C-alpha positions in Angstrom: 177.7 80.8 119.0 175.8 81.2 116.0 172.3 81.4 115.5 170.1 78.7 114.7 166.9 78.2 113.2 166.9 74.7 114.1 168.4 71.8 116.5 169.6 68.0 115.7 169.1 65.9 119.2 171.9 63.7 117.7 175.0 64.4 115.3 174.0 62.0 112.8 170.1 62.4 112.7 168.4 63.3 109.3 166.5 65.7 110.5 166.3 68.9 112.8 163.8 70.6 115.3 162.7 74.5 114.1 162.3 76.5 117.1 160.2 78.9 115.2 157.8 79.2 112.5 159.8 78.9 109.3 158.2 79.9 106.2 158.5 78.2 102.1 161.6 79.8 100.3 163.8 80.4 104.0 166.9 80.4 104.9 167.6 78.7 108.1 170.8 77.2 109.8 170.2 74.1 111.7 172.8 73.4 115.0 174.4 69.8 115.1 175.8 68.2 117.4 179.9 69.0 116.6 180.6 71.4 113.8 179.3 74.6 112.7 175.6 74.9 111.6 174.0 73.6 108.2 172.5 76.2 106.1 169.4 74.9 104.1 166.3 76.2 102.2 162.9 75.3 104.0 160.7 73.9 100.6 157.8 73.9 102.5 157.0 76.0 105.4 157.8 74.3 108.9 156.0 74.6 112.2 157.8 75.7 115.4 158.4 72.3 117.0 158.0 70.3 114.0 160.9 68.5 111.9 162.6 69.5 108.8 164.9 67.1 106.6 168.7 67.9 106.1 168.7 65.7 103.1 166.8 63.9 100.3 164.9 60.7 101.7 163.4 58.5 99.5 159.8 56.6 99.6 160.7 53.9 102.5 164.1 55.2 103.5 164.5 55.3 107.5 164.6 58.2 109.1 166.9 59.0 112.0 166.5 61.5 114.9 167.8 61.1 118.2 170.2 59.0 116.9 168.1 56.4 116.1 165.5 55.0 114.0 161.7 56.9 114.0 160.2 55.8 110.7 160.3 55.3 107.2 159.5 57.9 104.7 156.2 57.1 103.3 156.9 59.1 100.0 159.4 61.5 98.5 160.7 63.6 100.9 163.0 66.1 99.5 165.5 68.1 102.1 164.5 71.2 103.2 160.4 69.8 103.2 158.4 69.2 106.9 158.5 65.9 107.8 155.9 64.7 109.8 152.9 62.0 109.8 151.9 63.3 106.3 154.9 61.4 104.5 156.7 59.8 107.6 155.5 56.3 108.9 156.1 55.5 112.5 158.3 52.1 113.0 158.4 52.2 116.8 155.3 50.6 118.8 154.3 48.1 115.6 153.5 44.8 115.9 152.7 44.2 112.7 157.0 44.4 112.1 159.9 43.2 113.4 
């Protein structure tokens, strides 16, 4: 098995969870369910246990983790950026959205 710095929970996920602190500018490999790891450069620091974007997101675009939508980008998120509450709007359990 090749070394991975991050893992996707489902094959169609848009984000991966980093398994160690990642510095901005660092090249990492994200393990996917099938196929070789996806290599990318972190454009921001990402703390261990947090999400990293595997592609660019436009504001309002849905983000997939666990194979389902976990929220929408509240601003532009570039590939390799930290994805967390500062740029992700939660959509689950909200009474104002159907």
